[in-house]
C-alpha positions, 0 to 999 in steps of 0.5 A: 715664312721669314715675314710671318716670323719676324713679325712674331718676334717683333711682338715677343721681343722688348727693348731689353732684348737683341736681334741677329739677322743672318742670310747667306745665299742668293740675291736678285735685282728686278728691273727697278732696281729693287733687291731680294734675298731669294730663300733657299726653296725659292726660285729667281722670280721676284714673287718668291724673294724677300724685298730688302726695302720692305725689310728695313721700312717695314719690318724692322722700322715699324714691327721690330722697333722696340728691339734695342739692337738689331744686327744684320750679317748678310751674305750675298749679292746687292747686300751694300743696298741695305745700309750706309757704309761707314768707317770701321768703330774707333779703337777704345782703350783697355782702361776705358772700354767697360764704360764706354761699352756699357754706355753703348749698350744703352743706345738703339743700334742697327748694323749690318756686316757684308762680304761687300756684295760678294757671295763664295760659297763653302767647300770642305776646308770651310766645313761646309759653310761660306767662307764668310760664315766660316771665318765669322764663327772662327772669330767668335770662337777666339774672343778673350773677352767676357763682354764685347761688342759685335763690331769689335770682336768682327772688326778688329780680329785678325781671322776676319781681316786676314784669310779673308783679304788673302782669299777674295781680295776684298774686305768686310763691309760694315755700316748702319741700315738706312732710314732706321731708328739707329742711335750709334749704340753697339750689339753686345756679346757676352759669354753665357759661361765662364771657362773652368779655372785650369789646376795642376794635377800633378808635377815630377822632377827629373832627376828627382835629386841630384848633384849641383849644377845638373840638368833638371826637368820639371813636368807638370800636368794640368786637369785641363787644355792650358792656354799658358803655364809659367814657373817662377825659381829663384824670385823670377817667371819663366814660361813652361814650353808645352800644350794642352795638359803637358809642359815642361821647363829645363834649368840648372840649379846651382845652390845646395838643398832644397829650390823651391818653384811655383808653378801657375797654369792659364786657361784660354780666357787667361784666367790663372789657376791656383799656385802649386809649390814644388822644389828641386833638391840637390846635393853637393859633391862629398868633399874629403874628411879631414882628420887631426894627426897630432896635437900638443900643449906647451907646457903640460904643467904650469902655474895657474894663471899662465899661458899654455900654447896648443897646437895641431896638425892635419892630414889634409888643408882645413879651413879651421880647427876648433879647441875645447877646453873644459868645454868651452870653444876657441878658434884656432889660428892658423892654415892648410894642416898647420894650427895653434891657439894660446890662453892663460888658463885659470882653471884649477888642477887637470884641464881637458881639451879636444881638438876638432875640424870638419869638412865643407859638409860638416863631417868631422874627422879623427879628433885629438884629446890631451889634458895640462895641469895648474899648480896652485901656489900657496898663499901667504899673509904678507901684512897684518894689523890690528887697530888699536893696538892698545885697547880697553875692555869692550872696544872693537877691534879691527884686524885686516891684513893682506896676502901676496895673491888672492885667497880663497879664504883666510882665518885668524885664530884669536887666543885659541879659537879660529874665526873666518875673516871676510874679504876678497882676493888679497885684502881681508877683514875681521872686527871682534870686541874683547871683555877679557883684560890682558896680552891678545895673541893672534894668528893669521893664515890664508888658503889657496884654492886647493884649501892648502895653507900658506905662511902664517903671520902672528902678533899680539895686543894688550887689553886694558881696563877703561880708565874712569871718565868723569860723567858730565850731564849732556842732555835733560828731556821731560815727559810730558812737556805740559805739566800741571800741578799734581801731575807726575811728570819725568825728568830724563838725564843723559851723562857723557860717560857711565856714571855711579850716581845721578843727582838732583837739587829741585826746590832747595832738595837733594834726590837720587836718580835711577838708572844705569850706565848713562840713562837715568830718569827721575819721577815726580810731582808738583802741586803748585802752579809756578816755574821750577828751577832744578840742577842735575849732576852726576858722579863716576865710581870714584866719586868725581863729579862732572859738568852740571846741567840745569833746567826749569819746567813750568807747572800750569794749572789744570784747565776746567773740565780736563780728561784723568786717567782713572784706571791704568793697566801694564801687562807684563811690566817685566819681560824679555825684549822682543815681547809684547806689552799690553797697555790698558787705561780708563779716562774719567771723561770720553778722550777724542784720543789718547798717546802713549809716549814711548822711547821719544816716540808717539803712538796713537792708542785704539779705542773710543770715549772712555776705554783705550788700548794699544799692544807693543812690541818692545825691541828696547833693553832695560828700564824704559819710562812711558806716558799715556797722555789724553787728549779731550775734543779741544785738543786740550791735553789731559792729566797723564799717566807715567810709569816705566817697565822693565825689559831683560835681554833673555836668552835667544834661541834659533826658531828655525833653520833653513838651508837652500838650496834644499839639496845643493852641489859641491862648487854651488852656493849654499845659504843658512838661513836662522831665525831667532825667537827674540832679538839678537846681537849676532849669531856665530856658525860654529863648522870645523872648529871655526868660527863663521860671524853670520850676517843680520837684520834684527832676528833673521840672520844668514851665511853663504858658503861654497863647499868644494867637495861633497859630504855632510858638514855639521854646523853649531848656530849660537845667537847672543843677547843684546848683552852679548851673553850666549842664548840657546844653541841649535845643531844643523847640517848641510849634505852636499852632493856630487853634481848630477849629469843629466841623460842627453837626448838627440834633439836632431839628426840630418843625413847628408846629401838627402833623407829621402833616397840616395845613390848607389855607393854614394858616401853618406854623412849622419849628424846628430845633436844632443839636448845636453853634453855626451860623453860619446854618441853611437850610431846603429845601422843594420845591427852594426855600431859605429863611434860618432865623432863629436864634442859635448853639444855640438855636431856628431857625425860619422860617414860610410860608403852605402851599398845596401837599403838600411832597414833599422837605423837609430842611435844612442848618446851617454 
């Protein structure tokens, strides 16, 4: 039966298979020395035995030859006749084991394990198995590796050598079968099923919350039996004690608050499961609350900028006391119960202060509050000066003054009109042009931070009419630079002083320039090509003549095919400064480009061929001469058109007024923006009978001011044109508001020693922080209102001894 079954296996198994033959029972040897296995249903006769020689030389060598690995485990007498005994396989290092096993698994192997020709029967301690079979199964149960050679699993197991050797006095024998095709391979065992990972089902700490230094027990339950459970606390790993599903760890925690731990279970294959995160919560023993019992400031009233001294005393020693002056925090100096602080006070009027301290848990005790008052001395003008002391009509006069201390504002009154001076701290300045002759009286007064006036400084100076200067001709320019015969050209003369008349002597004829003051123009034409010399001279209103200036101009022939301007249009010819003027010309032939020369600026006109135009904003005043010059395709100048426009200063008016911010608060800088419809020389803001010169940039003006009191402030804006004549005024008003006090909101709440639970009769500390400064904060607990201690946005707290469960708990802040 055994033989038939083996022959059948030889037919079905291939080179990819392994075969394990296990025999446990009786053996016999005949008179010729042949050995046999005796089956369980056989007798001791040879015909019922299974010949060892036939097993090796016939069945294994021929019928089972294709099978890659064959191993025989024989537990009976005469087993050593089956093989040639060998030493135990060498130990392979862990890093090379996988590579070694893969190599050996491809080589044929014919191995045998026996109990050294002995047999030990079964008993109740071996679960009905033979001694070798029992410890063999125990060794296979305790294999840690997923894939291992059978020889390594058995021969390197303490369950095989230790117990068997102690009981029998012999060891397991190992070898290779005789006369087979063994290549030194290894029979490989591979686990068919991997043990599942063990997880932590739940953990608990006892106590759940405790004091610093108390003992804690961390108990964990696993989903399946664990071989080992480790715990990590404070960066260090420890082994928990336990077995199967229940594991514990005993520890002490020396830090307050939450201490996190991480638990990791391992199954019997030493595969780690997912990590579990938990924490142990501890609280410090509540320290005593420290109260401030007295405070004072010296002096209670003093001059602005004086050093004030603050003193505080507590009922028990504390390690800090904080002083809040107008909301600004300062750390007081001291030790134990006595604390002090000194500071120069720069705030005006009353300054409120609060002194506060807290214990190590943050509990704020009784605070101390008070106020001090600073007195602002008047600011006096100590020096004043005007330059020049003797001036002329139209001159700019510069007034300067120095105050004895920093001033908020300084005003100057000139001939009954008050102006705001510009400056900072002690140095102030004001500039103005005056156009009335005679004695001018002025007075300067400074204001302190409380808007109180100090001692005044007054003076006077004289303004006279300017003596007539003798005008010299200082510059002559010609437009255009290249002049053809018969072409109009312009001679521009500039004098050193205001002139009544300017003459030109040209071609033995005298003629008169047009213009005024120092700018004069003369337009003419000469019909013959030649070099023309001329002289220009000027006289003042008394007929006194200054230095003349000679020049020469070249009159050229008209080149062939020169472009001429046959039509010109300038609209308007007379307008206010800041207006747009339209220039339009037609040429007799197509031009490459056309230039407008205006006030020494060469401007390209728009167009093509014979029609060209340009719209230009004019921001200059007076008689403005211009020339329109065509250029042909060879860049040769054509015959230009010369003319002039009259620009008047006009009557500027305020287009719009803008106040920023729209709703200013007291002590907040306010800017008044204004824009005029045309260029203005200056703009004055009149408010409370005071003149404030505005800063300017062409048509845009602005003025900055800070209002110390809420209310409505009316003002008038008056622009002045380029001749300093007043334009059209515009009224406005500024409404200054009291600063809004935002509604404070609770942004965070903390309850110590814990938020999740606490001990009966334990004293608790409630702390709250607001998003903006709060006047007071209340804790409402079980319909009981408790005033919390605190300063502005800082920690507001209260504490009490808790006896019952709190059902209602919320905060109010104002």
